[in-house]
ZADO-1210 file (C-alpha; in nm, 4 decimals, padded with zeros to 6 digits):
<atoms>
<atom x="-01.1776" y="12.1054" z="12.7790" code="MET" pos="1"/>
<atom x="-01.3094" y="12.3071" z="13.0667" code="SER" pos="2"/>
<atom x="-01.1856" y="12.6545" z="13.1364" code="LEU" pos="3"/>
<atom x="-01.0180" y="12.5345" z="13.4660" code="ASP" pos="4"/>
<atom x="-00.8360" y="12.2640" z="13.2834" code="ASN" pos="5"/>
<atom x="-00.7261" y="12.5037" z="13.0104" code="MET" pos="6"/>
<atom x="-00.5915" y="12.7470" z="13.2756" code="ILE" pos="7"/>
<atom x="-00.4073" y="12.4612" z="13.4426" code="LYS" pos="8"/>
<atom x="-00.2644" y="12.3445" z="13.1045" code="ARG" pos="9"/>
<atom x="-00.1695" y="12.7190" z="13.0279" code="GLY" pos="10"/>
<atom x="00.0029" y="12.7548" z="13.3518" code="SER" pos="11"/>
<atom x="00.2015" y="12.4353" z="13.2845" code="GLU" pos="12"/>
<atom x="00.2973" y="12.5701" z="12.9408" code="PHE" pos="13"/>
<atom x="00.3714" y="12.9305" z="13.0602" code="HIS" pos="14"/>
<atom x="00.5422" y="12.8421" z="13.3754" code="GLY" pos="15"/>
<atom x="00.3171" y="13.0064" z="13.6281" code="HIS" pos="16"/>
<atom x="-00.0427" y="13.1396" z="13.6607" code="LEU" pos="17"/>
<atom x="-00.0988" y="13.5072" z="13.6085" code="GLY" pos="18"/>
<atom x="-00.3808" y="13.7305" z="13.5147" code="PRO" pos="19"/>
<atom x="-00.2735" y="13.8090" z="13.1574" code="PHE" pos="20"/>
<atom x="-00.2459" y="13.4384" z="13.0789" code="LEU" pos="21"/>
<atom x="-00.6034" y="13.3893" z="13.1911" code="VAL" pos="22"/>
<atom x="-00.7162" y="13.6951" z="12.9978" code="LEU" pos="23"/>
<atom x="-00.5607" y="13.5661" z="12.6771" code="GLY" pos="24"/>
<atom x="-00.7237" y="13.2318" z="12.7264" code="ILE" pos="25"/>
<atom x="-01.0633" y="13.4058" z="12.7802" code="ARG" pos="26"/>
<atom x="-00.9907" y="13.6238" z="12.4837" code="MET" pos="27"/>
<atom x="-00.9033" y="13.3403" z="12.2480" code="GLY" pos="28"/>
<atom x="-01.2060" y="13.1479" z="12.3516" code="LEU" pos="29"/>
<atom x="-01.4257" y="13.4563" z="12.2935" code="ALA" pos="30"/>
<atom x="-01.2841" y="13.4789" z="11.9388" code="ALA" pos="31"/>
<atom x="-01.3494" y="13.1142" z="11.8674" code="LEU" pos="32"/>
<atom x="-01.7156" y="13.1504" z="11.9624" code="ARG" pos="33"/>
<atom x="-01.7522" y="13.4794" z="11.7765" code="GLU" pos="34"/>
<atom x="-01.6058" y="13.3559" z="11.4598" code="LEU" pos="35"/>
<atom x="-01.7388" y="13.0004" z="11.4688" code="GLY" pos="36"/>
<atom x="-01.3854" y="12.8610" z="11.4391" code="SER" pos="37"/>
<atom x="-01.2572" y="12.5292" z="11.5511" code="ASN" pos="38"/>
<atom x="-00.9114" y="12.6861" z="11.6111" code="GLY" pos="39"/>
<atom x="-00.5628" y="12.5576" z="11.5179" code="HIS" pos="40"/>
<atom x="-00.5377" y="12.5911" z="11.1590" code="LYS" pos="41"/>
<atom x="-00.8776" y="12.7571" z="11.1167" code="ASP" pos="42"/>
<atom x="-00.7849" y="13.0854" z="11.2944" code="ILE" pos="43"/>
<atom x="-00.5054" y="13.3409" z="11.3051" code="SER" pos="44"/>
<atom x="-00.4141" y="13.5989" z="11.5634" code="ALA" pos="45"/>
<atom x="-00.2390" y="13.9243" z="11.5719" code="VAL" pos="46"/>
<atom x="-00.1489" y="14.0016" z="11.9411" code="VAL" pos="47"/>
<atom x="-00.0488" y="14.3575" z="12.0173" code="ARG" pos="48"/>
<atom x="00.0963" y="14.2741" z="12.3768" code="SER" pos="49"/>
<atom x="00.4669" y="14.2998" z="12.2694" code="GLY" pos="50"/>
<atom x="00.7247" y="14.0821" z="12.4300" code="SER" pos="51"/>
<atom x="00.7625" y="14.2482" z="12.7832" code="ARG" pos="52"/>
<atom x="00.5774" y="14.0864" z="13.0817" code="PRO" pos="53"/>
<atom x="00.3322" y="14.0844" z="13.2119" code="PRO" pos="54"/>
<atom x="00.1232" y="14.1992" z="12.9145" code="VAL" pos="55"/>
<atom x="00.3104" y="13.9662" z="12.6899" code="SER" pos="56"/>
<atom x="00.1838" y="13.6671" z="12.9009" code="CYS" pos="57"/>
<atom x="-00.1508" y="13.7175" z="12.7114" code="MET" pos="58"/>
<atom x="00.0026" y="13.5717" z="12.3983" code="ALA" pos="59"/>
<atom x="00.0577" y="13.2396" z="12.5643" code="ASP" pos="60"/>
<atom x="-00.3029" y="13.2342" z="12.6769" code="GLY" pos="61"/>
<atom x="-00.4174" y="13.2980" z="12.3286" code="ILE" pos="62"/>
<atom x="-00.1928" y="13.0147" z="12.1922" code="GLN" pos="63"/>
<atom x="-00.3463" y="12.7611" z="12.4495" code="ILE" pos="64"/>
<atom x="-00.7004" y="12.8587" z="12.3766" code="SER" pos="65"/>
<atom x="-00.6973" y="12.8929" z="12.0087" code="THR" pos="66"/>
<atom x="-00.4248" y="12.6572" z="11.8931" code="GLY" pos="67"/>
<atom x="-00.2554" y="12.9401" z="11.7079" code="CYS" pos="68"/>
<atom x="00.1307" y="12.8866" z="11.7288" code="THR" pos="69"/>
<atom x="00.4442" y="13.0397" z="11.6227" code="LEU" pos="70"/>
<atom x="00.5451" y="12.7191" z="11.4581" code="GLY" pos="71"/>
<atom x="00.2292" y="12.7130" z="11.2435" code="LYS" pos="72"/>
<atom x="00.2696" y="13.0781" z="11.1638" code="GLY" pos="73"/>
<atom x="-00.0831" y="13.1765" z="11.2486" code="ASN" pos="74"/>
<atom x="00.0039" y="13.3963" z="11.5460" code="ILE" pos="75"/>
<atom x="00.2087" y="13.7103" z="11.5370" code="SER" pos="76"/>
<atom x="00.3006" y="13.9585" z="11.8220" code="VAL" pos="77"/>
<atom x="00.3297" y="14.3297" z="11.7575" code="LEU" pos="78"/>
<atom x="00.5441" y="14.5290" z="11.9877" code="GLN" pos="79"/>
<atom x="00.2723" y="14.7748" z="12.0928" code="ASP" pos="80"/>
<atom x="00.2617" y="14.6724" z="12.4530" code="GLY" pos="81"/>
<atom x="-00.1135" y="14.6847" z="12.4658" code="VAL" pos="82"/>
<atom x="-00.3568" y="14.4120" z="12.5736" code="PRO" pos="83"/>
<atom x="-00.5358" y="14.3777" z="12.2517" code="GLU" pos="84"/>
<atom x="-00.5688" y="14.1029" z="11.9804" code="ALA" pos="85"/>
<atom x="-00.7313" y="14.0610" z="11.6422" code="THR" pos="86"/>
<atom x="-00.8417" y="13.7189" z="11.5323" code="PHE" pos="87"/>
<atom x="-00.9468" y="13.6104" z="11.1868" code="SER" pos="88"/>
<atom x="-01.1143" y="13.2974" z="11.0509" code="SER" pos="89"/>
<atom x="-01.3106" y="13.2230" z="10.7330" code="ASN" pos="90"/>
<atom x="-01.2891" y="13.5878" z="10.6021" code="GLY" pos="91"/>
<atom x="-01.4249" y="13.7283" z="10.9313" code="ARG" pos="92"/>
<atom x="-01.2349" y="13.9315" z="11.1845" code="THR" pos="93"/>
<atom x="-01.2868" y="14.0370" z="11.5571" code="VAL" pos="94"/>
<atom x="-01.0703" y="14.2350" z="11.7897" code="SER" pos="95"/>
<atom x="-01.0666" y="14.2451" z="12.1704" code="PHE" pos="96"/>
<atom x="-00.9114" y="14.4584" z="12.4363" code="ARG" pos="97"/>
<atom x="-00.8594" y="14.4055" z="12.8036" code="VAL" pos="98"/>
<atom x="-01.0659" y="14.6743" z="12.9788" code="ARG" pos="99"/>
<atom x="-00.8626" y="14.9594" z="13.1238" code="GLY" pos="100"/>
<atom x="-00.9929" y="14.9021" z="13.4857" code="ALA" pos="101"/>
<atom x="-00.8699" y="14.5423" z="13.4783" code="ILE" pos="102"/>
<atom x="-00.5206" y="14.6383" z="13.3584" code="VAL" pos="103"/>
<atom x="-00.5129" y="14.9080" z="13.6359" code="GLU" pos="104"/>
<atom x="-00.6341" y="14.6586" z="13.9009" code="ARG" pos="105"/>
<atom x="-00.3566" y="14.4117" z="13.7895" code="ILE" pos="106"/>
<atom x="-00.0931" y="14.6895" z="13.8226" code="SER" pos="107"/>
<atom x="-00.2062" y="14.7301" z="14.1925" code="GLU" pos="108"/>
<atom x="-00.1693" y="14.3732" z="14.2908" code="LEU" pos="109"/>
<atom x="00.1288" y="14.2417" z="14.4975" code="SER" pos="110"/>
<atom x="00.3043" y="13.9382" z="14.3593" code="HIS" pos="111"/>
<atom x="00.1336" y="13.7233" z="14.6282" code="ASP" pos="112"/>
<atom x="-00.2169" y="13.8299" z="14.4949" code="GLU" pos="113"/>
<atom x="-00.1676" y="13.7462" z="14.1394" code="LEU" pos="114"/>
<atom x="-00.2636" y="13.3802" z="14.1359" code="GLU" pos="115"/>
<atom x="-00.5813" y="13.4365" z="14.3373" code="GLU" pos="116"/>
<atom x="-00.6804" y="13.7338" z="14.1123" code="PHE" pos="117"/>
<atom x="-00.6139" y="13.5160" z="13.7976" code="SER" pos="118"/>
<atom x="-00.8709" y="13.2614" z="13.9213" code="TRP" pos="119"/>
<atom x="-01.1250" y="13.5495" z="13.9948" code="LYS" pos="120"/>
<atom x="-01.0738" y="13.6667" z="13.6305" code="LEU" pos="121"/>
<atom x="-01.1718" y="13.3165" z="13.5184" code="SER" pos="122"/>
<atom x="-01.5167" y="13.3543" z="13.6835" code="ARG" pos="123"/>
<atom x="-01.5875" y="13.7215" z="13.6072" code="MET" pos="124"/>
<atom x="-01.8391" y="13.7872" z="13.3234" code="PRO" pos="125"/>
<atom x="-01.6603" y="13.8227" z="12.9983" code="LEU" pos="126"/>
<atom x="-01.7928" y="14.1598" z="12.9145" code="ASP" pos="127"/>
<atom x="-01.6523" y="14.2909" z="13.2513" code="SER" pos="128"/>
<atom x="-01.2929" y="14.2099" z="13.1542" code="ILE" pos="129"/>
<atom x="-01.2555" y="14.2417" z="12.7790" code="ILE" pos="130"/>
<atom x="-01.4391" y="14.4628" z="12.5239" code="GLU" pos="131"/>
<atom x="-01.4920" y="14.3921" z="12.1534" code="MET" pos="132"/>
<atom x="-01.3412" y="14.6689" z="11.9292" code="LEU" pos="133"/>
</atoms>
């Protein structure tokens, strides 16, 4: 599935398009590549975003991109309120964090700018928006 289609699917699942949804999708896809995982049952995720929007929206993006779900029990959300996640597959682990400059930029946006900036995030180089820990 193309990134654009995944974002559209994620927006339908989540209820709207926002930057943390896109960041979660991109982070999950990066984890799949880094770990050589096929997703779904072959990966687990621990998301540190908490359950308060907008940062918590990242968890939905991770579910869409990795196939980790609460129902399968291979994703958990810690209440730390930070845009980070750790992924594990086949005995390997990788962690990512949204770059501080991106979080700051999102906090400066008006509600009307969020969707446009979300699409912009989908096109930015990965290492400019997230960092491996």
